N, C-alpha and C positions, 0 to 999 in steps of 0.2 A: 606569370608571363615570362617566357624565356628571353635571353639576351638576343638582341638583333645581331645578325651575322653580317658585318660590314666588310664586303670584299670589293675589289675593283669592278667586278661584273655587275654588282647590284646597287652601287652608290649613284644617286641622282636618277633622273628620268631617262637618260640616254642609254644607260646600260653598258657602254663601251669601256675599254681600259682607260685608266687615268694616265695621261701623258707623263712620262718620266721627266723629272727636272734635269736641266743641263748639268753635266759634271762640273764640280768645282775646279778652279784653276789648280793645276799640278796633279789632279787625280788621273787615273788611267782612263784614256779615251778623251781627255780634254784637248780641244783644238790648240795647236801651237801657232803663235804669231810668227809670220815669216821672218827668217833670219835670227830667231832666238831659240836656242836649244837648251834643254834642262841640264843642270850640272850639280855635282855634289857640293853642298855647302860646307865651308870651312870656317873655323873660329880662331880668334886670337885676342889677346888683351889689348886695350886701347894704347895708342902711342903715348909714352911718358916723356920722351925726349924732345917733343916739338916745342918751338918757341911760342910766345904769346903775342897776340895782336891787340894793340891798345890805341884807342883814339882819344885825343885830348883837345878840347876846344874851350874858348873863352875870349874875353875882350883883349885887345892888344896891350902888351906891357904887363900882363898879370903874372907872367912867369911860366908859361907853357914850355918854352924852349929850355929854360933852366931845369924844369922838372924832368923833361925827357933826357937831359944830359946826365942826370943822376941814376938812370937805369943801369943795369949790369953792363959793364964794359968788357972789352973796348966798344965804344959807341961811335958810330960814324953818321954824318948828316948829309942829306941832300938839302943844301941851304938855298932853297928856291926863292925864299923871301929876302935873301941877302941881309940877314939880321945878325949873324954870328960875329961879324966884324966888330960890333960894339959891345959884345958880351965877353967877359973873362971866363971862358969855359974850356976845360981840358978835353976837347973833342977834335976829331978830324972831319974834314968835309970832302966829298967826292968832287973832283975837278971837272971842269968843262961840261957842265950840264946846262944847256941853254934851251933845249926844245924837248917836246914829248918823246921824240925818237931817241934823243940822248939819254933821257931818264930810263926808258925801257931797255935800251941797249946795255946800259951799265948794270942794271939789275939782272940781266940775262948773261952777263959776262963772267969771267974768272976773277980771282983775286980776293975772294971773300973769306978765305980761310982765316980763322982767328978772330973774326968779327963776331961780337955777341949780340949787338943791338943796332938795327938800322932805323934811322929817323928820317921821315920826309916832312920838311918844314917849309911850306905848308902844303897839305893836300888841296887846300883851296886854290893855291897857285898852280898846283899840278893840274887841276881841272881847267884852269885858264889855258894851260899848254895843250890839253886835250882838245879844247874848243878850236884853238889855232890850227892844230894838226888836222882836225876834221875839215875845216874850211879849205885847207891846202890840198887835201887828198880825196875828199868825197864830193862828187859832182852832183848837181841838180839832176833830177830825172830827165830833164831835157838836154843834158850833156854839158852844161856850162858850170863853172865855179861860181860860188856866191860869196858875198862879203860879210854876211852875218847869218846866224843860225835861223833867223826868221825868214831868210831868203829861200829856204828849202820848202816853205809852205807850212801851214798850221800843224803844229805838233811833230813835224818830221825832223826838224833840226835837233830837238832835245833827244830824240830817239837815236839819231846818228852820233851825238856826243856820248850818250850812254853806251853805245856799242864800241866807241873808241876807248872809253875809260875802263870798262870791265876787265880787259886783259891785264891791266896793271895789277889788279887784285890777284890774278893767277900768278903773275911774276913774283909777288910778295909771298904767296902761299908756298912757293918752292923754297924760299928762304926759311919760312916757318917750319916746314917739314925737315929742313936740314938742321934745326935746332936754334935758329936765330930769332930773336925777338924783333918785332916790327912795331914802330910807333908812328902814327899819322897825326900830325898837328893840324887843326883847322881853325879858321876864324869863326866868329859866332854871328848869328842873326836872330831876330825874333820872328815867330811864326804863329799864326792863329791855328789852334788845334780844334778840329771838329769833335764835339763831345756828345755821343749818343745818350749819355745819362743825365745831361743837363745843359747849362749854357756853355758855349765855346769859350776858350780862354787862350791867353798868349803865353808862350814860353820861349826860352832860348833853345836853339838847335844849331848844329854845325852849318856853316855857310857853304852849302853845296847844292847843286841842281836838284830841284824837287817840284815838278809841276803840280798844280792843284789836283789833277786827275790821279796822281799817285803813280802813273806809268812813267817809266824811264827815270825814276828817282834815284840819283846817285846817293843822296843823303840817306834814304831808307836802306839801300843796299849796303852802304858804309856801316850803318848801325848793325845790320844783321851779321856782317862779316867779323866784327870786332869781338874779342873775348871780353874786353873792357871798353867802355866809352864814358869818359869823365868830363864833367863841366867844372871849370874853375871860375868862381865868382867872388866879387867883393861882398863883404857883409854889410848890407844896407837895409835900413828900416825906413818906413814912411812915417813922418811926423809932421802934422799940419800941412799936408800935401807937399812936403819936401823930403828928399832922400837924405838920411843921416847915417854916417858911418865913420869909422876911424882908420880905414885902409886895410883892415884884416881881411884874410881870404880863406875860402873854404873849397875843398874838393868834394864834389857831389858824385859818388860812384854809382848810384842807382836812381831810377826814375823819380822825379819830383814834379809837383804841379808847375814849377817855374822852369824846368829844364829836362831835356831828353838825356837819358843816361842809362847805363847798364853795367853790371859786373858779375863775373862768375865766382868772385872771391871775397870782395869787400861789400858790406851792406850799409855801414853807417858813414855819414859825412865826416871828413877829416880836416882839421885845421892845417893850412898850408903856410909855413914860414919859409920864404925863399932861402936856399942854401942848406936846408935841413931835409933829409929824405923822409917824406911823410907816408909813402905808400909802397915803394918797391920792396923794402925789406919784409913788409907784411905779405905781399904776393908771393915772392920767391921763397920765403921760409915755409909758407903753406904748401907751395908746389913741391918743395923738397920733402916735406913730411908726408905727402901723398905717394911718393915713389916707393914701390915695393909693398 
């Protein structure tokens, strides 16, 4: 028996030509989306001179500010929590920052030449400023101002705050692309984590807006934006239903069951002794070794 001769004219019972598939995007004859024209692709090496974005969070008094102050200098602080006055740190603060508009205006202004690291202490306080700014400038859909984010209606207030907060990250990105490091210090909170693989569990996370729906989550966007997000915690073990510890501290640079974290550089927990640089020399020595 000879081989069957399958051609478009004799495949199937209808006998007609098989319709041609639509052209792949970019192929000759492909429809173009309005306002988008094809262009020649160009290539370059990744930016090596950009700064790093680092988030640090943990309980009050554990040494977050002191750790940030040990980053490559000169280091300047947005002292939003007004905590530097009681710490003996060799850093400068940006003056006259009282509102959300003050914070963004300073970041967009001149005078940053020579600064190596910018610290916002804390981004939790910055979020409070963003909330206040939202209430002062964003009206209810009926035209009046409200006194709380709940006053906008279910789910609408957090979306407005999210929209107010995001441009701050763009302001900081401009400094990062100019070669400055950015450190954002946050307070901590505990959160129940949905676990598709088993029981839900509780862990530490940065204290930033994060609705249960996941929408308009400043906390999650904060994590995505950072090159590093570190949790600093006291070393405590449970014994006879009591916490036992000696006051030692550990920096957790990567995700653990008890804390949200990430790092593009460091993988193992590091002991933190206040006054001694535990991480910056590791990060920036590795960054230098990758250049060229």
